[in-house]
C-alpha positions, 0 to 999 in steps of 0.5 A, a space after each residue: 248415559 246421553 240421550 239416544 235422541 238427540 244423537 239421532 238428531 245430531 246424525 240427521 242433521 249431518 245426513 242434512 248437510 251432506 245432502 244440502 253440499 251434493 245438491 250443490 255438485 255431487 262429484 265434488 269429495 268431502 275435503 272440498 267442503 271440509 275447507 269450505 266451512 272452514 272459510 265460514 267459520 274464518 272468513 278471510 282465512 289463507 291457504 296456509 291457514 288452511 293447512 295448518 287446520 287439516 295437517 293431513 292435507 297435502 298443499 297440493 290438495 288444498 290448492 285443487 280444493 279452493 280452485 273447485 270451490 271458487 269459479 275457474 276449476 282448473 283440474 275439472 274438465 269443464 273447468 267451472 267450479 261452484 263460485 261459493 268462494 272468491 280469492 282475494 289479494 291480502 293487502 297485508 302480503 302480496 304473495 298471499 290470497 285471502 278466500 272470503 264467501 261470495 253471495 252464492 256462499 253467503 246463501 249456502 252458509 245461511 242454508 247450513 246454519 238454518 239446517 243446524 238450527 
């Protein structure tokens, strides 16, 4: 039988992670942060890779979420993004953009790694 304390500790860390994300912006939904975590795991990923990782997320949803995570969020009233990701042109295919962490994004990633231990 699994250790109940271990499960509660994991849930507690999950809640702390959600609080960390809420401190960035409490109006951003969890799908944006899912994409952020994926970029933390695989820096340089593109929108198509994100779409294949989250097959139930529409292409337009991925695009909107990426804009929110970058510096200019076209779908927000104030047009301000979180500036934790940036898009760079893929040198192998100029039609594609890759996603990388900004310095702020790297700090958030470090805080997540510290939190999850």
